[in-house]
Backbone as CSV, one residue per row, in Angstrom:
resi,resn,N_x,N_y,N_z,CA_x,CA_y,CA_z,C_x,C_y,C_z
1,MET,189.959,104.419,-34.671,188.824,104.413,-33.731,188.087,105.751,-33.804
2,ILE,186.772,105.683,-33.950,185.941,106.878,-33.972,185.472,107.183,-32.557
3,VAL,185.728,108.410,-32.090,185.361,108.818,-30.743,183.937,109.375,-30.748
4,LYS,183.114,108.855,-29.850,181.728,109.309,-29.739,181.671,110.542,-28.845
5,VAL,181.208,111.661,-29.403,181.247,112.951,-28.714,179.844,113.464,-28.430
6,ALA,179.609,113.887,-27.187,178.387,114.594,-26.819,178.735,116.073,-26.642
7,VAL,177.794,116.944,-26.941,178.010,118.381,-26.794,176.960,118.940,-25.849
8,ASN,177.418,119.540,-24.750,176.504,120.197,-23.817,176.362,121.663,-24.217
9,ALA,175.242,122.280,-23.823,174.933,123.652,-24.250,175.004,123.734,-25.774
10,ALA,174.408,122.735,-26.404,174.520,122.573,-27.857,173.807,123.669,-28.642
11,SER,172.902,124.390,-28.006,172.146,125.429,-28.706,172.886,126.764,-28.767
12,GLY,173.956,126.913,-27.976,174.702,128.163,-27.943,175.563,128.358,-29.179
13,LYS,176.138,129.551,-29.307,176.978,129.844,-30.476,178.163,128.900,-30.563
14,MET,178.837,128.689,-29.419,179.965,127.764,-29.439,179.487,126.330,-29.595
15,GLY,178.384,125.987,-28.957,177.851,124.643,-29.088,177.558,124.289,-30.534
16,GLN,176.962,125.224,-31.262,176.657,124.996,-32.674,177.934,124.833,-33.507
17,GLN,178.936,125.623,-33.183,180.200,125.530,-33.907,180.899,124.198,-33.610
18,VAL,180.833,123.770,-32.357,181.445,122.496,-31.986,180.729,121.334,-32.668
19,ILE,179.415,121.384,-32.713,178.651,120.336,-33.406,179.103,120.213,-34.853
20,SER,179.216,121.330,-35.529,179.652,121.333,-36.925,181.038,120.714,-37.072
21,GLN,181.936,121.054,-36.144,183.295,120.536,-36.220,183.358,119.046,-35.905
22,VAL,182.573,118.596,-34.930,182.524,117.172,-34.613,182.077,116.376,-35.836
23,LYS,181.074,116.882,-36.518,180.522,116.176,-37.682,181.474,116.165,-38.874
24,SER,182.330,117.187,-38.946,183.257,117.261,-40.078,184.586,116.562,-39.798
25,ASN,184.856,116.254,-38.539,186.107,115.587,-38.179,185.968,114.084,-38.424
26,THR,186.902,113.502,-39.141,186.817,112.078,-39.503,187.075,111.147,-38.317
27,GLU,187.563,111.705,-37.194,187.865,110.875,-36.024,186.791,110.950,-34.949
28,SER,185.717,111.684,-35.210,184.675,111.842,-34.191,183.290,111.646,-34.779
29,ASP,182.366,111.276,-33.890,180.971,111.081,-34.284,180.083,111.742,-33.236
30,LEU,179.167,112.585,-33.658,178.254,113.259,-32.745,177.150,112.290,-32.312
31,VAL,177.058,112.048,-30.990,176.058,111.095,-30.496,175.010,111.745,-29.598
32,ALA,175.247,112.993,-29.152,174.258,113.668,-28.311,174.468,115.175,-28.381
33,ALA,173.363,115.903,-28.513,173.370,117.365,-28.502,172.407,117.801,-27.407
34,ILE,172.961,118.312,-26.315,172.176,118.559,-25.104,171.903,120.050,-24.928
35,CYS,170.647,120.402,-24.683,170.281,121.794,-24.417,169.333,121.835,-23.218
36,ARG,169.036,123.017,-22.736,168.182,123.132,-21.546,166.738,122.717,-21.890
37,PRO,165.999,122.253,-20.891,164.671,121.679,-21.126,163.695,122.572,-21.872
38,GLU,163.744,123.893,-21.634,162.749,124.782,-22.238,163.171,125.347,-23.587
39,HIS,164.313,124.915,-24.109,164.816,125.533,-25.338,163.974,125.160,-26.554
40,ARG,163.875,126.092,-27.493,163.035,125.891,-28.683,163.540,124.765,-29.583
41,LEU,164.846,124.405,-29.491,165.398,123.358,-30.350,165.111,121.951,-29.821
42,LEU,164.634,121.858,-28.603,164.410,120.561,-27.975,163.545,119.659,-28.861
43,SER,164.020,118.443,-29.110,163.349,117.405,-29.917,163.440,117.655,-31.415
44,ARG,164.038,118.780,-31.818,164.235,119.018,-33.251,165.486,118.283,-33.738
45,LYS,165.560,118.027,-35.033,166.712,117.341,-35.593,167.949,118.242,-35.590
46,VAL,169.101,117.611,-35.378,170.375,118.327,-35.420,170.856,118.327,-36.861
47,GLY,170.683,119.460,-37.543,171.046,119.538,-38.949,170.223,118.579,-39.771
48,TYR,170.930,117.827,-40.644,170.233,116.892,-41.514,170.353,115.451,-41.025
49,SER,170.767,115.285,-39.773,170.919,113.944,-39.213,169.614,113.482,-38.564
50,ASP,169.613,112.224,-38.116,168.448,111.688,-37.401,168.523,112.008,-35.909
51,LEU,169.649,112.536,-35.475,169.843,112.894,-34.072,168.979,114.109,-33.720
52,THR,168.386,114.107,-32.530,167.572,115.243,-32.091,168.174,115.855,-30.821
53,TYR,167.913,117.137,-30.622,168.357,117.823,-29.411,167.613,117.249,-28.201
54,THR,168.330,117.069,-27.106,167.752,116.483,-25.911,168.156,117.280,-24.675
55,SER,167.389,117.151,-23.618,167.757,117.765,-22.339,168.203,116.699,-21.339
56,ASP,168.264,115.453,-21.787,168.613,114.324,-20.922,170.140,114.161,-20.882
57,ILE,170.770,114.778,-19.908,172.229,114.725,-19.794,172.715,113.297,-19.580
58,GLN,172.056,112.548,-18.702,172.499,111.186,-18.409,172.469,110.300,-19.648
59,ALA,171.436,110.451,-20.455,171.350,109.656,-21.681,172.499,109.993,-22.623
60,GLY,172.836,111.278,-22.704,173.952,111.700,-23.548,175.276,111.178,-23.049
61,LEU,175.469,111.200,-21.736,176.714,110.705,-21.149,176.874,109.203,-21.364
62,GLN,175.777,108.479,-21.292,175.829,107.020,-21.405,176.283,106.553,-22.788
63,VAL,176.006,107.328,-23.821,176.347,106.881,-25.183,177.635,107.517,-25.711
64,SER,178.293,108.349,-24.903,179.457,109.086,-25.401,180.764,108.637,-24.768
65,ASP,181.860,108.857,-25.496,183.204,108.610,-24.984,183.767,109.854,-24.314
66,VAL,183.219,111.017,-24.631,183.675,112.293,-24.081,182.580,113.327,-24.322
67,ILE,182.507,114.334,-23.439,181.530,115.407,-23.637,182.244,116.750,-23.627
68,ILE,181.824,117.630,-24.521,182.390,118.976,-24.630,181.378,119.970,-24.088
69,ASP,181.858,120.885,-23.229,180.950,121.806,-22.549,181.436,123.252,-22.645
70,PHE,180.670,124.083,-23.320,180.858,125.532,-23.326,179.556,126.128,-22.801
71,SER,179.469,126.360,-21.501,178.184,126.799,-20.934,178.412,127.902,-19.897
72,LEU,177.885,127.690,-18.706,178.047,128.601,-17.581,178.655,127.831,-16.418
73,PRO,179.365,128.503,-15.506,180.042,127.788,-14.425,179.161,126.806,-13.664
74,GLU,177.952,127.241,-13.268,177.093,126.351,-12.490,176.611,125.158,-13.318
75,VAL,176.450,125.377,-14.637,176.042,124.283,-15.528,177.183,123.272,-15.670
76,SER,178.391,123.765,-15.815,179.557,122.891,-15.947,179.765,122.046,-14.694
77,VAL,179.599,122.654,-13.528,179.767,121.930,-12.261,178.719,120.820,-12.144
78,ASN,177.473,121.118,-12.508,176.416,120.106,-12.483,176.730,118.967,-13.453
79,LEU,177.245,119.324,-14.632,177.612,118.303,-15.625,178.696,117.384,-15.076
80,LEU,179.691,117.954,-14.433,180.779,117.157,-13.862,180.257,116.158,-12.837
81,ASN,179.359,116.622,-11.994,178.789,115.742,-10.973,178.101,114.530,-11.595
82,GLN,177.464,114.744,-12.741,176.777,113.640,-13.409,177.738,112.777,-14.213
83,ALA,178.791,113.401,-14.760,179.763,112.661,-15.578,180.541,111.654,-14.748
84,VAL,180.721,111.947,-13.476,181.474,111.052,-12.586,180.810,109.672,-12.508
85,GLU,179.494,109.657,-12.522,178.761,108.388,-12.373,179.117,107.395,-13.468
86,GLY,179.221,107.875,-14.710,179.543,106.991,-15.814,180.989,107.052,-16.236
87,LYS,181.821,107.783,-15.483,183.258,107.925,-15.774,183.514,108.529,-17.148
88,THR,182.669,109.464,-17.554,182.810,110.094,-18.873,183.782,111.273,-18.811
89,PRO,184.805,111.301,-19.654,185.724,112.448,-19.705,184.983,113.720,-20.117
90,VAL,185.412,114.858,-19.555,184.742,116.130,-19.831,185.774,117.184,-20.238
91,LEU,185.537,117.815,-21.377,186.326,118.980,-21.782,185.488,120.223,-21.512
92,ILE,186.023,121.129,-20.684,185.287,122.324,-20.288,185.929,123.555,-20.908
93,GLY,185.152,124.264,-21.730,185.620,125.521,-22.305,184.958,126.724,-21.657
94,THR,184.155,126.474,-20.637,183.481,127.531,-19.887,184.500,128.380,-19.134
95,THR,184.213,129.676,-18.962,185.076,130.548,-18.168,184.259,131.205,-17.057
96,GLY,184.950,131.916,-16.166,184.275,132.647,-15.099,184.088,131.864,-13.823
97,PHE,184.825,130.761,-13.636,184.698,129.969,-12.419,185.269,130.712,-11.211
98,THR,184.654,130.513,-10.060,185.211,131.009,-8.812,186.349,130.079,-8.397
99,SER,187.142,130.503,-7.431,188.242,129.654,-6.959,187.694,128.368,-6.345
100,GLU,186.536,128.455,-5.702,185.921,127.269,-5.099,185.471,126.289,-6.176
101,GLN,184.894,126.817,-7.264,184.449,125.954,-8.354,185.642,125.299,-9.056
102,THR,186.712,126.050,-9.229,187.925,125.501,-9.851,188.498,124.380,-8.993
103,ALA,188.492,124.585,-7.689,188.982,123.549,-6.774,188.125,122.290,-6.887
104,LEU,186.809,122.473,-7.043,185.900,121.337,-7.194,186.183,120.587,-8.493
105,ILE,186.446,121.328,-9.554,186.777,120.707,-10.845,188.030,119.847,-10.710
106,LYS,189.050,120.381,-10.051,190.310,119.648,-9.882,190.118,118.418,-8.993
107,GLU,189.236,118.529,-8.018,188.944,117.384,-7.152,188.222,116.292,-7.949
108,THR,187.280,116.701,-8.795,186.549,115.747,-9.632,187.485,115.047,-10.600
109,ALA,188.532,115.749,-11.041,189.495,115.195,-11.995,190.310,114.046,-11.413
110,LYS,190.208,113.819,-10.130,190.863,112.653,-9.532,190.103,111.375,-9.873
111,ARG,188.853,111.553,-10.362,187.992,110.392,-10.630,187.736,110.178,-12.124
112,ILE,187.776,111.268,-12.904,187.578,111.170,-14.358,188.549,112.118,-15.065
113,PRO,188.825,111.903,-16.355,189.658,112.852,-17.092,188.895,114.160,-17.308
114,VAL,189.504,115.284,-16.932,188.901,116.600,-17.120,189.935,117.528,-17.745
115,LEU,189.574,118.157,-18.845,190.432,119.167,-19.456,189.720,120.507,-19.323
116,LEU,190.349,121.424,-18.595,189.788,122.760,-18.399,190.596,123.747,-19.224
117,ALA,189.923,124.458,-20.125,190.621,125.365,-21.035,189.862,126.678,-21.155
118,PRO,190.418,127.780,-20.646,189.772,129.073,-20.844,189.734,129.480,-22.310
119,ASN,190.586,128.832,-23.112,190.604,129.075,-24.550,191.115,127.812,-25.226
120,THR,190.354,127.276,-26.169,190.741,126.024,-26.828,191.420,126.242,-28.175
121,SER,191.663,127.482,-28.532,192.355,127.783,-29.788,193.803,127.305,-29.733
122,ILE,194.235,126.625,-30.786,195.630,126.190,-30.890,196.543,127.416,-30.933
123,GLY,196.105,128.460,-31.619,196.908,129.675,-31.734,197.116,130.368,-30.403
124,VAL,196.053,130.496,-29.614,196.171,131.139,-28.295,197.102,130.352,-27.397
125,ASN,196.972,129.039,-27.408,197.803,128.228,-26.536,199.256,128.211,-26.978
126,SER,199.513,128.444,-28.250,200.885,128.637,-28.717,201.382,130.012,-28.289
127,THR,200.486,130.995,-28.292,200.835,132.353,-27.860,201.289,132.370,-26.404
128,LEU,200.707,131.524,-25.578,201.102,131.471,-24.167,202.587,131.149,-24.011
129,ALA,203.080,130.265,-24.872,204.508,129.924,-24.822,205.366,131.124,-25.215
130,LEU,204.909,131.893,-26.201,205.639,133.095,-26.620,205.668,134.129,-25.499
131,LEU,204.549,134.272,-24.797,204.469,135.243,-23.710,205.408,134.867,-22.560
132,ALA,205.484,133.588,-22.260,206.377,133.136,-21.196,207.830,133.440,-21.552
133,ALA,208.187,133.199,-22.811,209.559,133.475,-23.252,209.862,134.973,-23.182
134,ALA,208.895,135.790,-23.621,209.089,137.245,-23.593,209.198,137.749,-22.161
135,ALA,208.391,137.190,-21.270,208.405,137.629,-19.876,209.741,137.332,-19.207
136,LYS,210.331,136.192,-19.541,211.626,135.844,-18.963,212.702,136.846,-19.382
137,MET,212.610,137.332,-20.618,213.620,138.261,-21.120,213.338,139.709,-20.754
138,LEU,212.036,140.092,-20.725,211.687,141.505,-20.619,210.899,141.886,-19.369
139,GLY,210.409,140.886,-18.651,209.465,141.149,-17.574,209.932,142.135,-16.521
140,LYS,211.182,142.073,-16.138,211.675,142.942,-15.073,211.890,144.382,-15.532
141,GLN,212.016,144.581,-16.848,212.279,145.918,-17.370,211.027,146.615,-17.900
142,ALA,210.035,145.836,-18.308,208.917,146.380,-19.078,207.685,146.663,-18.223
143,ASP,206.870,147.622,-18.710,205.502,147.766,-18.239,204.671,146.796,-19.072
144,ILE,203.964,145.896,-18.401,203.228,144.845,-19.110,201.737,145.145,-19.044
145,GLU,201.104,145.142,-20.203,199.672,145.435,-20.281,198.981,144.388,-21.145
146,ILE,197.929,143.793,-20.608,197.102,142.839,-21.354,195.805,143.542,-21.732
147,ILE,195.528,143.600,-23.019,194.327,144.273,-23.519,193.463,143.228,-24.217
148,GLU,192.259,143.027,-23.722,191.383,142.022,-24.347,190.051,142.633,-24.744
149,ALA,189.516,142.147,-25.854,188.239,142.643,-26.369,187.343,141.470,-26.747
150,HIS,186.084,141.541,-26.330,185.093,140.526,-26.676,183.741,141.185,-26.958
151,HIS,182.821,140.383,-27.434,181.468,140.848,-27.750,180.753,141.338,-26.491
152,LYS,179.734,142.143,-26.708,179.001,142.774,-25.600,178.205,141.792,-24.745
153,HIS,178.042,140.551,-25.211,177.246,139.574,-24.473,178.076,138.821,-23.427
154,LYS,179.377,138.910,-23.488,180.237,138.163,-22.572,180.095,138.725,-21.158
155,VAL,179.878,137.836,-20.191,179.536,138.307,-18.848,180.711,138.341,-17.881
156,ASP,181.814,137.623,-18.171,182.956,137.650,-17.260,184.060,138.554,-17.802
157,ALA,184.728,139.266,-16.908,185.807,140.170,-17.293,186.776,140.320,-16.123
158,PRO,188.086,140.292,-16.388,188.727,140.010,-17.672,188.415,138.581,-18.131
159,SER,188.668,138.322,-19.383,188.371,137.009,-19.947,189.263,135.945,-19.320
160,GLY,188.811,134.700,-19.399,189.623,133.595,-18.893,190.948,133.505,-19.616
161,THR,190.942,133.821,-20.907,192.181,133.791,-21.687,193.158,134.858,-21.211
162,ALA,192.648,136.067,-20.965,193.506,137.152,-20.481,194.108,136.804,-19.128
163,ILE,193.311,136.210,-18.268,193.811,135.800,-16.957,194.897,134.741,-17.111
164,ARG,194.661,133.768,-18.001,195.669,132.718,-18.209,196.958,133.306,-18.784
165,MET,196.830,134.300,-19.654,198.020,134.974,-20.178,198.793,135.642,-19.045
166,GLY,198.067,136.321,-18.162,198.704,136.967,-17.030,199.390,135.970,-16.120
167,GLU,198.750,134.824,-15.898,199.336,133.788,-15.052,200.623,133.247,-15.657
168,CYS,200.625,133.037,-16.982,201.829,132.535,-17.662,202.984,133.529,-17.544
169,ILE,202.670,134.808,-17.718,203.691,135.847,-17.603,204.238,135.903,-16.187
170,ALA,203.345,135.885,-15.206,203.765,135.947,-13.808,204.610,134.731,-13.429
171,GLU,204.186,133.556,-13.869,204.943,132.339,-13.577,206.356,132.418,-14.144
172,ALA,206.479,132.970,-15.358,207.796,133.105,-15.985,208.687,134.076,-15.223
173,MET,208.063,135.004,-14.481,208.794,135.997,-13.697,208.927,135.581,-12.233
174,ASN,208.479,134.332,-11.940,208.506,133.819,-10.559,207.697,134.705,-9.606
175,LYS,206.541,135.149,-10.090,205.649,135.993,-9.306,204.279,135.338,-9.180
176,ASN,203.522,135.770,-8.190,202.134,135.353,-8.047,201.266,136.359,-8.800
177,PHE,200.526,135.897,-9.790,199.735,136.788,-10.640,198.778,137.658,-9.830
178,ASP,198.113,137.061,-8.846,197.142,137.818,-8.049,197.789,138.973,-7.284
179,ASP,199.085,138.874,-7.027,199.786,139.923,-6.280,200.161,141.124,-7.153
180,ILE,200.233,140.918,-8.478,200.732,141.997,-9.351,199.742,142.427,-10.435
181,LYS,198.570,141.804,-10.508,197.601,142.199,-11.522,196.833,143.434,-11.055
182,VAL,196.505,144.312,-11.999,195.702,145.499,-11.721,194.772,145.757,-12.900
183,THR,193.644,146.438,-12.641,192.663,146.697,-13.683,192.631,148.165,-14.069
184,ASP,191.754,148.516,-14.988,191.670,149.883,-15.517,191.548,150.948,-14.428
185,SER,190.879,150.621,-13.339,190.568,151.621,-12.323,191.804,152.165,-11.606
186,ARG,192.952,151.537,-11.822,194.150,152.006,-11.123,194.517,153.437,-11.481
187,PHE,194.146,153.883,-12.678,194.534,155.209,-13.120,193.635,156.318,-12.562
188,GLU,192.607,155.935,-11.824,191.726,156.935,-11.233,192.408,157.675,-10.081
189,THR,193.335,157.000,-9.435,193.916,157.579,-8.212,195.440,157.633,-8.190
190,ARG,196.116,157.003,-9.155,197.579,156.964,-9.071,198.219,156.654,-10.414
191,GLN,199.537,156.804,-10.475,200.300,156.447,-11.657,200.640,154.955,-11.618
192,ARG,201.103,154.479,-12.725,201.481,153.073,-12.826,202.675,152.767,-11.929
193,LYS,202.642,151.581,-11.291,203.753,151.134,-10.472,204.588,150.105,-11.227
194,LYS,205.867,150.042,-10.916,206.756,149.081,-11.552,206.380,147.665,-11.141
195,GLY,206.423,146.760,-12.094,206.175,145.351,-11.798,204.732,144.916,-11.891
196,GLU,203.833,145.827,-12.235,202.425,145.471,-12.374,202.152,144.802,-13.729
197,ILE,201.133,143.972,-13.754,200.574,143.483,-15.021,199.196,144.109,-15.142
198,GLY,199.060,145.047,-16.057,197.789,145.735,-16.244,196.809,144.908,-17.042
199,MET,195.530,145.052,-16.727,194.464,144.333,-17.429,193.445,145.341,-17.931
200,SER,193.285,145.433,-19.240,192.319,146.353,-19.843,191.270,145.551,-20.597
201,VAL,190.013,145.929,-20.432,188.899,145.145,-20.977,188.023,145.987,-21.899
202,ILE,187.655,145.402,-23.041,186.706,146.020,-23.976,185.563,145.036,-24.204
203,ARG,184.334,145.504,-24.089,183.150,144.721,-24.410,182.326,145.528,-25.404
204,ALA,182.305,145.094,-26.659,181.619,145.891,-27.685,181.238,145.032,-28.883
205,GLY,180.085,145.342,-29.457,179.664,144.724,-30.708,179.681,143.209,-30.651
206,GLU,180.187,142.599,-31.702,180.225,141.141,-31.820,181.659,140.642,-31.968
207,ILE,182.609,141.300,-31.304,184.012,140.895,-31.369,184.149,139.465,-30.857
208,ILE,184.728,138.586,-31.654,184.863,137.180,-31.273,185.848,137.016,-30.124
209,GLY,186.998,137.621,-30.258,188.011,137.524,-29.214,189.343,138.064,-29.690
210,GLU,189.849,139.092,-29.023,191.137,139.674,-29.371,191.939,139.882,-28.091
211,HIS,193.212,139.480,-28.133,194.100,139.635,-26.982,195.446,140.186,-27.442
212,LYS,195.862,141.246,-26.802,197.164,141.848,-27.100,197.909,142.055,-25.794
213,VAL,199.196,141.710,-25.804,200.041,141.934,-24.636,201.196,142.843,-25.033
214,LEU,201.324,143.944,-24.315,202.395,144.902,-24.565,203.486,144.743,-23.518
215,PHE,204.726,144.678,-23.980,205.891,144.771,-23.116,206.531,146.110,-23.467
216,ALA,206.217,147.138,-22.675,206.620,148.505,-23.011,207.896,148.900,-22.266
217,LEU,208.969,149.110,-23.028,210.209,149.647,-22.491,210.183,151.163,-22.658
218,ASP,211.193,151.848,-22.184,211.189,153.315,-22.254,211.177,153.836,-23.685
219,ASN,211.850,153.138,-24.577,212.000,153.656,-25.939,211.505,152.720,-27.030
220,GLU,210.871,151.631,-26.651,210.341,150.691,-27.645,209.286,149.798,-27.006
221,ILE,208.445,149.239,-27.861,207.351,148.389,-27.388,207.336,147.089,-28.173
222,ILE,207.254,145.989,-27.459,207.078,144.676,-28.082,205.629,144.271,-27.865
223,SER,204.953,143.861,-28.930,203.539,143.506,-28.858,203.327,142.083,-29.372
224,ILE,202.627,141.284,-28.589,202.257,139.928,-29.001,200.732,139.864,-29.015
225,GLU,200.169,139.493,-30.162,198.721,139.634,-30.340,198.108,138.400,-30.979
226,HIS,196.892,138.075,-30.541,196.112,137.008,-31.164,194.706,137.514,-31.427
227,LYS,194.210,137.283,-32.648,192.838,137.650,-33.010,192.127,136.426,-33.567
228,ALA,190.968,136.138,-32.998,190.139,135.059,-33.524,189.292,135.607,-34.671
229,GLN,189.429,135.048,-35.852,188.648,135.500,-37.001,187.203,135.010,-36.918
230,ASN,187.017,133.850,-36.319,185.681,133.302,-36.084,185.782,132.221,-35.013
231,ARG,184.670,131.650,-34.604,184.660,130.672,-33.526,185.180,129.309,-33.958
232,LEU,185.437,129.133,-35.234,185.922,127.843,-35.720,187.244,127.455,-35.072
233,CYS,188.114,128.435,-34.809,189.417,128.112,-34.214,189.241,127.489,-32.829
234,PHE,188.234,127.939,-32.065,187.975,127.362,-30.755,187.393,125.951,-30.881
235,ALA,186.490,125.780,-31.845,185.860,124.475,-32.055,186.870,123.448,-32.541
236,GLU,187.750,123.848,-33.449,188.775,122.927,-33.957,189.643,122.399,-32.817
237,GLY,190.110,123.311,-31.966,190.950,122.901,-30.853,190.201,122.051,-29.850
238,ALA,188.943,122.418,-29.571,188.152,121.676,-28.587,187.901,120.241,-29.039
239,VAL,187.544,120.067,-30.294,187.247,118.724,-30.799,188.514,117.869,-30.843
240,ALA,189.598,118.448,-31.327,190.868,117.706,-31.377,191.307,117.297,-29.971
241,ALA,191.184,118.217,-29.015,191.580,117.920,-27.637,190.647,116.898,-26.992
242,SER,189.366,116.941,-27.330,188.413,115.991,-26.744,188.688,114.570,-27.229
243,ILE,189.092,114.438,-28.494,189.441,113.115,-29.034,190.632,112.551,-28.268
244,TRP,191.600,113.417,-27.978,192.772,113.023,-27.184,192.363,112.681,-25.753
245,LEU,191.489,113.499,-25.158,191.075,113.326,-23.768,190.361,111.995,-23.561
246,ALA,189.626,111.551,-24.569,188.866,110.301,-24.452,189.770,109.102,-24.180
247,GLY,191.042,109.222,-24.526,191.983,108.119,-24.320,192.857,108.260,-23.090
248,GLN,192.583,109.267,-22.260,193.416,109.524,-21.091,192.818,108.905,-19.825
249,SER,193.676,108.713,-18.843,193.217,108.238,-17.539,192.736,109.426,-16.713
250,ALA,192.139,109.162,-15.581,191.635,110.230,-14.718,192.753,111.208,-14.380
251,GLY,192.415,112.508,-14.391,193.412,113.535,-14.098,192.945,114.886,-14.582
252,PHE,193.652,115.916,-14.142,193.338,117.289,-14.539,194.287,117.700,-15.653
253,TYR,193.725,118.082,-16.808,194.531,118.402,-17.984,194.249,119.824,-18.488
254,THR,195.205,120.347,-19.242,195.064,121.637,-19.912,195.342,121.441,-21.405
255,MET,195.154,122.496,-22.165,195.459,122.439,-23.595,196.953,122.210,-23.825
256,GLN,197.790,122.688,-22.903,199.230,122.458,-23.036,199.561,120.968,-22.940
257,ASP,198.831,120.234,-22.084,199.026,118.800,-21.993,198.656,118.122,-23.312
258,PHE,197.551,118.562,-23.893,197.128,118.005,-25.184,198.159,118.290,-26.268
259,LEU,198.637,119.529,-26.342,199.602,119.896,-27.388,200.923,119.166,-27.211
260,ALA,201.289,118.903,-25.972,202.545,118.210,-25.704,202.418,116.700,-25.893
261,GLY,201.170,116.220,-25.796,200.965,114.767,-25.829,200.759,114.210,-27.210
């Protein structure tokens, strides 16, 4: 069965990468490429196909089995509201949601299948399992530091991936992440405290995405690191997960559910 895929925010860097991956995947077919009404690509052909870029979200939802969205929080929330009408599954790769927006996403998932992923890379999601294992063994003894780097255009910090890494580590230590996370500014007024998970952020150049987690003991350091060489790794995971999501019942899913399923 070929899954019909629509791509929202199709004009963006990730949107373009996802379009390419959808077209190259033998299990998917691109049926809609959606961009904002004033965009220069509107009504132009998508690559060498007969498909054209559109701003009509409802039309795209009506012809698709699933929609992939890498946009902005408010855009993703609006998309979800419209997807509910036609019961279209939605894979969201957007980051930077508020707690209220996340709660709304989970509430919407009671009516349609929704997969929310701060990072759709297969490698990153495998790294989360490694971090959980390391935290169980080393968390109580080590100073833990998450260092993430992204391009200068990224507007949310720390990244959604870094936050998810911190949550996985905290969960493995039976802690609440929000209670033990700290940012760079902690060193302005005090020394490091035991049991903290430090968060360090770099925004520079065109870095695709780099995440390193240090488990620092007194006399040795264990480092677990993931580097994205290009955006293809995110697109590959997103398309594969969206094909899986199209066959699921209503519910809230993560990349871990996809990998396990």
